[in-house]
C-alpha positions as CSV (number, residue, x, y, z in Angstrom):
1,M,-164.6,-1.2,6.7
2,E,-164.5,2.6,7.4
3,P,-165.5,2.2,11.1
4,L,-162.5,0.0,11.7
5,I,-160.1,2.3,9.9
6,E,-161.4,5.3,11.9
7,Y,-161.2,3.4,15.2
8,Q,-157.7,2.3,14.4
9,Q,-156.5,5.7,13.5
10,N,-157.8,7.2,16.7
11,L,-155.8,4.7,18.7
12,V,-152.6,4.9,16.6
13,D,-152.6,8.7,16.9
14,E,-152.1,8.3,20.7
15,V,-149.2,5.8,20.5
16,N,-145.6,6.9,20.6
17,N,-142.3,5.1,20.3
18,D,-140.7,6.4,23.5
19,F,-140.9,3.2,25.6
20,H,-141.1,-0.4,24.7
21,R,-141.8,-3.4,26.9
22,F,-138.8,-5.8,27.1
23,L,-140.6,-8.4,25.0
24,Y,-141.1,-6.1,22.0
25,H,-137.6,-6.4,20.6
26,R,-137.5,-10.2,21.3
27,L,-140.6,-11.1,19.3
28,P,-140.2,-12.6,15.8
29,W,-142.5,-10.1,14.2
30,E,-141.7,-11.6,10.8
31,S,-143.7,-14.7,11.6
32,R,-146.9,-15.5,9.8
33,M,-148.9,-15.8,13.1
34,L,-147.9,-14.5,16.5
35,A,-149.8,-14.6,19.8
36,I,-149.1,-12.5,22.9
37,K,-150.7,-13.5,26.2
38,G,-150.5,-11.5,29.5
39,L,-152.1,-9.8,32.4
40,R,-154.5,-7.0,31.7
41,G,-152.7,-3.7,31.6
42,A,-149.3,-5.2,30.9
43,G,-149.0,-3.4,27.6
44,K,-150.1,-6.0,25.0
45,T,-152.4,-3.5,23.1
46,T,-149.7,-0.8,23.0
47,M,-147.2,-3.4,21.6
48,L,-149.5,-4.3,18.8
49,L,-150.2,-0.6,17.9
50,Q,-146.5,0.3,18.2
51,H,-145.6,-2.4,15.7
52,L,-148.4,-1.5,13.4
53,K,-147.3,2.2,13.4
54,Y,-143.5,1.9,13.6
55,G,-142.4,-1.7,13.1
56,Q,-143.9,-2.7,9.7
57,P,-142.0,-2.0,6.5
58,Q,-142.9,1.2,4.8
59,G,-146.2,0.9,2.9
60,T,-147.5,-2.3,4.6
61,K,-151.3,-2.2,4.8
62,S,-152.2,-3.2,8.4
63,L,-155.6,-3.3,10.3
64,Y,-156.2,-3.4,14.0
65,I,-159.4,-4.7,15.5
66,T,-160.4,-5.5,19.1
67,A,-162.5,-8.7,19.4
68,D,-165.3,-6.9,21.3
69,H,-165.7,-4.1,18.6
70,P,-169.4,-3.6,17.5
71,W,-168.3,-4.4,13.9
72,L,-168.1,-8.1,15.0
73,Y,-171.8,-8.0,16.0
74,T,-172.6,-8.4,12.3
75,H,-169.4,-9.7,10.8
76,T,-167.1,-12.6,11.6
77,L,-163.4,-12.5,12.0
78,L,-163.1,-14.6,8.9
79,D,-165.3,-12.1,7.0
80,T,-163.1,-9.3,8.2
81,A,-159.9,-11.0,7.1
82,R,-161.4,-11.8,3.7
83,M,-162.6,-8.2,3.2
84,W,-159.2,-6.8,4.3
85,V,-157.3,-9.0,1.9
86,Q,-159.6,-8.0,-0.9
87,N,-158.7,-4.4,-0.1
88,G,-155.0,-5.1,-0.3
89,G,-154.4,-5.8,3.4
90,Q,-151.2,-7.5,4.4
91,A,-151.4,-7.7,8.2
92,L,-154.2,-8.1,10.7
93,Y,-153.9,-7.3,14.4
94,I,-156.6,-8.8,16.6
95,D,-156.8,-7.6,20.3
96,E,-158.3,-9.7,23.1
97,V,-159.2,-12.6,20.9
98,H,-160.5,-14.6,23.9
99,K,-163.6,-12.3,23.8
100,Y,-164.6,-13.9,20.5
101,A,-166.6,-17.1,20.8
102,N,-165.2,-19.1,17.9
103,W,-161.8,-17.6,17.9
104,S,-159.6,-20.7,17.5
105,R,-161.6,-22.1,14.5
106,E,-161.7,-18.8,12.7
107,I,-158.0,-17.9,13.4
108,K,-157.1,-21.3,11.9
109,N,-159.3,-20.7,8.8
110,I,-157.7,-17.2,8.4
111,Y,-154.2,-18.6,8.6
112,D,-154.9,-21.5,6.2
113,G,-157.1,-19.5,3.8
114,Y,-155.0,-16.3,3.4
115,P,-151.3,-17.4,3.3
116,K,-150.0,-14.0,2.5
117,L,-151.7,-12.3,5.5
118,Q,-149.7,-11.8,8.6
119,L,-151.7,-12.4,11.8
120,F,-151.0,-11.0,15.2
121,F,-153.3,-11.4,18.2
122,T,-153.4,-10.9,22.0
123,A,-155.2,-12.9,24.6
124,S,-155.8,-13.0,28.3
125,S,-153.0,-14.8,30.2
126,A,-155.7,-17.2,31.5
127,L,-156.3,-18.5,28.0
128,D,-154.8,-21.8,26.9
129,I,-154.3,-21.1,23.2
130,Y,-153.4,-24.7,22.4
131,R,-156.6,-26.0,24.1
132,G,-159.0,-24.3,21.7
133,E,-161.3,-26.4,19.6
134,S,-159.0,-26.1,16.5
135,D,-155.4,-27.1,16.6
136,L,-153.1,-24.1,16.4
137,S,-150.0,-25.7,17.9
138,R,-148.3,-26.1,14.5
139,R,-149.3,-22.7,13.3
140,V,-148.9,-20.1,16.1
141,L,-145.9,-18.9,18.1
142,T,-147.0,-17.8,21.6
143,F,-145.3,-15.5,24.0
144,T,-146.2,-14.3,27.4
145,L,-145.9,-10.6,28.6
146,P,-145.6,-10.3,32.4
147,G,-145.7,-7.0,34.3
148,M,-142.7,-4.6,34.3
149,S,-139.4,-5.3,36.0
150,F,-137.9,-2.7,38.3
151,R,-135.6,-1.8,35.5
152,E,-138.5,-1.2,33.1
153,Y,-140.2,0.9,35.7
154,L,-137.2,3.2,36.1
155,N,-136.9,3.5,32.3
156,L,-140.6,4.4,31.9
157,M,-141.1,6.7,34.9
158,Y,-137.7,8.4,35.0
159,G,-136.5,8.4,31.4
160,R,-133.6,6.0,32.0
161,A,-132.0,3.7,29.4
162,L,-130.9,0.9,31.8
163,A,-130.0,-2.4,30.3
164,P,-130.9,-5.8,31.7
165,V,-128.4,-8.0,33.6
166,S,-128.3,-11.8,33.5
167,L,-128.4,-13.8,36.6
168,T,-124.9,-15.2,35.9
169,E,-123.5,-11.6,35.6
170,L,-125.3,-10.5,38.7
171,L,-124.0,-13.4,40.9
172,S,-120.4,-13.2,39.6
173,N,-120.0,-9.4,40.1
174,P,-122.7,-7.9,42.3
175,I,-120.4,-5.2,43.8
176,E,-119.4,-3.7,40.5
177,I,-122.9,-4.0,39.0
178,S,-124.7,-2.4,42.1
179,S,-122.0,0.4,42.3
180,T,-122.5,1.2,38.6
181,L,-126.3,1.2,38.8
182,R,-126.3,3.2,42.0
183,K,-124.5,6.0,40.2
184,Q,-127.1,6.0,37.4
185,I,-130.2,5.7,39.7
186,E,-128.8,7.8,42.6
187,I,-131.5,6.6,45.2
188,P,-132.2,3.0,44.4
189,I,-133.9,2.0,47.7
190,P,-136.7,4.6,47.8
191,L,-137.4,4.1,44.1
192,F,-137.4,0.3,44.6
193,H,-140.0,0.5,47.4
194,E,-142.0,2.8,45.2
195,Y,-142.0,0.1,42.6
196,L,-143.0,-2.6,45.0
197,M,-146.2,-0.6,45.8
198,K,-147.2,0.7,42.4
199,G,-144.8,-0.1,39.5
200,Y,-145.7,-3.4,38.0
201,L,-148.1,-2.2,35.2
202,P,-147.4,0.5,32.7
203,F,-150.5,2.5,33.4
204,V,-148.7,3.8,36.5
205,H,-147.3,6.4,34.0
206,D,-150.8,7.8,33.2
207,D,-150.9,10.1,36.3
208,R,-147.6,9.2,38.0
209,G,-149.3,6.5,40.0
210,K,-152.0,8.6,41.8
211,S,-154.8,6.3,40.8
212,Y,-152.7,3.2,40.4
213,L,-154.1,1.0,43.2
214,P,-157.8,1.6,42.3
215,K,-157.0,0.8,38.7
216,L,-155.2,-2.3,39.8
217,M,-158.3,-3.4,41.8
218,R,-160.3,-3.1,38.6
219,V,-157.7,-5.3,36.8
220,I,-158.2,-7.9,39.5
221,E,-162.0,-7.7,39.2
222,T,-162.1,-7.8,35.4
223,S,-159.5,-10.7,35.3
224,I,-161.9,-12.8,37.4
225,T,-165.4,-11.7,36.4
226,D,-164.7,-11.2,32.6
227,D,-161.6,-13.2,31.5
228,L,-161.7,-16.2,33.8
229,A,-165.5,-16.4,33.8
230,F,-165.7,-16.2,30.0
231,I,-162.8,-18.6,29.3
232,E,-163.8,-21.2,31.9
233,N,-167.6,-20.7,31.7
234,Y,-167.9,-20.0,35.4
235,S,-171.2,-19.3,37.1
236,A,-171.8,-16.3,39.3
237,T,-171.5,-18.6,42.3
238,H,-168.1,-19.8,41.2
239,I,-166.9,-16.2,40.7
240,V,-167.9,-15.3,44.3
241,K,-166.0,-18.4,45.6
242,I,-162.9,-17.6,43.5
243,K,-162.8,-14.1,45.0
244,K,-163.2,-15.5,48.5
245,L,-160.3,-17.9,47.8
246,L,-158.1,-15.0,46.6
247,G,-159.0,-13.0,49.7
248,V,-158.0,-15.8,52.0
249,I,-154.7,-16.2,50.3
250,A,-154.0,-12.4,50.2
251,E,-154.5,-12.2,54.0
252,S,-152.0,-14.9,54.8
253,A,-149.6,-15.2,51.8
254,P,-147.2,-16.9,51.5
255,F,-150.0,-19.4,52.1
256,E,-149.3,-23.1,52.7
257,P,-152.6,-24.6,51.5
258,N,-154.6,-27.2,53.2
259,I,-156.8,-28.1,50.2
260,S,-159.3,-30.1,52.3
261,S,-159.8,-27.2,54.7
262,L,-160.2,-24.7,51.8
263,A,-162.6,-27.0,50.1
264,Q,-164.7,-27.3,53.2
265,K,-164.8,-23.5,53.8
266,L,-165.8,-22.8,50.2
267,Q,-168.1,-25.8,49.9
268,L,-166.3,-27.1,46.9
269,G,-164.5,-30.3,45.9
270,R,-160.8,-30.6,46.4
271,D,-160.2,-30.9,42.7
272,T,-162.2,-27.8,42.1
273,V,-160.2,-25.8,44.6
274,N,-156.9,-27.0,43.0
275,N,-158.2,-26.1,39.6
276,F,-159.1,-22.6,40.8
277,L,-155.6,-22.1,42.1
278,H,-154.0,-23.1,38.8
279,Q,-156.4,-20.9,36.9
280,L,-155.6,-17.9,39.1
281,E,-151.9,-18.6,38.4
282,R,-152.6,-18.6,34.7
283,A,-154.5,-15.3,35.1
284,F,-151.3,-13.8,36.7
285,L,-152.9,-13.3,40.1
286,L,-151.0,-16.0,42.0
287,N,-147.6,-17.7,41.9
288,L,-147.7,-21.3,43.0
289,A,-144.4,-22.6,44.4
290,N,-143.3,-26.2,44.8
291,R,-140.3,-28.1,46.0
292,P,-138.4,-29.8,43.2
293,S,-140.3,-32.9,42.1
294,E,-140.7,-35.2,39.1
295,G,-143.6,-36.4,37.1
296,V,-147.1,-36.5,38.5
297,A,-146.1,-35.0,41.9
298,A,-145.6,-31.7,40.2
299,L,-149.3,-31.6,39.3
300,Q,-150.5,-31.9,42.8
301,K,-151.4,-29.1,45.2
302,P,-148.8,-26.3,45.6
303,D,-146.5,-26.3,48.6
304,K,-146.8,-22.6,49.0
305,I,-148.9,-19.8,47.4
306,Y,-147.8,-16.2,46.7
307,L,-149.6,-13.3,45.1
308,E,-148.2,-12.9,41.6
309,N,-146.6,-9.5,42.2
310,T,-146.0,-7.1,45.1
311,N,-148.5,-4.5,43.9
312,L,-151.3,-7.0,44.5
313,S,-150.2,-7.2,48.1
314,Y,-150.7,-3.5,48.5
315,A,-154.0,-3.5,46.6
316,L,-155.5,-6.4,48.7
317,R,-154.0,-5.7,52.1
318,E,-153.6,-2.4,54.0
319,H,-150.2,-3.3,55.4
320,P,-148.4,-6.1,53.6
321,D,-145.8,-8.0,55.6
322,P,-142.3,-6.8,54.5
323,G,-140.9,-10.4,54.5
324,T,-143.6,-11.7,52.3
325,T,-143.2,-8.7,50.0
326,R,-139.5,-9.5,49.5
327,E,-140.1,-13.1,48.7
328,T,-143.0,-12.2,46.4
329,F,-140.8,-9.8,44.4
330,F,-137.9,-12.3,44.2
331,L,-140.1,-15.2,43.0
332,N,-141.9,-12.9,40.5
333,Q,-138.8,-11.4,38.9
334,L,-136.9,-14.7,38.5
335,R,-139.9,-16.4,37.0
336,N,-140.7,-13.5,34.7
337,A,-137.0,-13.6,33.5
338,G,-137.4,-17.2,32.5
339,Y,-135.6,-18.9,35.3
340,K,-136.8,-22.2,37.0
341,I,-137.5,-21.5,40.6
342,H,-138.5,-23.9,43.4
343,L,-138.8,-23.8,47.2
344,A,-135.5,-24.9,48.7
345,G,-134.9,-27.5,51.4
346,K,-132.5,-25.1,53.1
347,G,-132.9,-21.4,52.4
348,D,-136.0,-19.9,50.6
349,F,-135.5,-20.6,46.9
350,L,-133.6,-22.9,44.6
351,V,-133.0,-21.5,41.1
352,D,-132.3,-23.7,38.1
353,K,-131.5,-26.5,40.6
354,T,-128.2,-24.8,41.1
355,Y,-128.4,-21.6,43.2
356,T,-129.8,-21.3,46.7
357,F,-131.1,-18.0,47.9
358,E,-132.2,-16.8,51.4
359,V,-134.3,-13.6,51.2
360,G,-134.4,-11.2,54.1
361,G,-133.8,-7.8,55.5
362,R,-130.7,-5.7,55.9
363,N,-129.3,-7.8,58.8
364,K,-130.1,-11.3,57.4
365,S,-127.3,-13.7,58.4
366,I,-125.8,-16.6,56.5
367,K,-127.0,-19.1,59.2
368,Q,-129.7,-20.8,57.2
369,I,-127.5,-21.5,54.1
370,A,-124.2,-22.2,55.8
371,G,-122.3,-24.9,54.1
372,I,-124.5,-25.0,51.0
373,P,-122.6,-24.5,47.7
374,N,-123.7,-21.6,45.4
375,A,-125.7,-20.1,48.2
376,Y,-126.5,-16.3,48.5
377,I,-128.2,-13.9,50.9
378,V,-130.6,-11.5,49.2
379,S,-131.0,-8.4,51.4
380,D,-133.5,-5.6,51.3
381,N,-132.5,-2.0,52.2
382,I,-128.8,-2.3,51.2
383,E,-127.4,-0.5,48.2
384,I,-124.2,-2.5,47.5
385,G,-123.6,-6.2,48.2
386,F,-120.4,-7.8,49.5
387,N,-119.2,-11.4,49.5
388,N,-122.3,-13.5,48.9
389,K,-124.8,-10.8,50.1
390,I,-126.7,-9.2,47.2
391,P,-129.1,-6.3,47.2
392,L,-132.7,-7.4,46.6
393,W,-133.3,-4.5,44.2
394,L,-130.7,-5.8,41.8
395,F,-132.9,-8.8,40.9
396,G,-135.2,-6.2,39.3
397,F,-132.7,-5.9,36.4
398,L,-133.0,-9.5,35.1
399,Y,-135.4,-8.5,32.2
């Protein structure tokens, strides 16, 4: 197992404990088996290595392996676990498990066969862990790691130690919260717009964002051509059509889809187009928004389609529409923070079926939400809110 130990050591040497993604401290690391899904580049690998290096009790024997390591050309994951346990191993970290063909069956066998071995693994956000050929639903705890919030971006790039704010706190006292944060951040609006363009994924820190957008384009490409293609067994023709579909949406998001028209343009069936949309959402490339509905209606075509985050807008379009960018950010941050968000009948968004939000620029009026209880204006390019008008950048502190 020397090649694996050497490979692990090279990676661990480069990992520090300076910055943690928000999910790191929420995970039940004491669990026997833990899965972390998420967009490429969101920091899943770093979280595993940070826990291996800093989070395990003193003396715990831990092994990291990535599922496309050459070691697995001649060994199975089950063989690797058996050898590690025989060598006194107590924890096994498997990165990008979706790249291993029989992952669910072997993970189940490892879990059942070695009850004293802790098992942690990461997977593409596009992977349905519970849909594997072996039943893991009673064995694994699964968590999803989205991209960074505006708060995390400031902490990573500018060495802050800013704490998250709940939606209830934000709505009840936006003036005091925004005033306090403005003193700590000093120039929130320019930094916020910087984040909207290139702040969602932690690799922005590598060179202060100079090569961020080209790297993000590679994330998009790999998410489609590697992750989705491997997981869903797509043909080269399907991959080309998925890219065309994403391109059409990027040019006109927020996109109100006519599935029949899209199907005709792409020469695909309606059900296939609808499946592609939901798979692109699972891959963290789209956010599908619907009006509140019950039962089967919620499974039909989306009422509106957004790119998953604002950085994608800048990667896929030369000049993104500011109004679209605002709505994309708001939807993204609320969903990532765990709130239920739908399209509103009046206003833009309905959150937890309680709060209505109209998202706009500095001079956005209350006209569209007049008379609606628990309704708020969310405005870009203002530093401090007043009455029911709240700065857009504040919603970047929810996680």
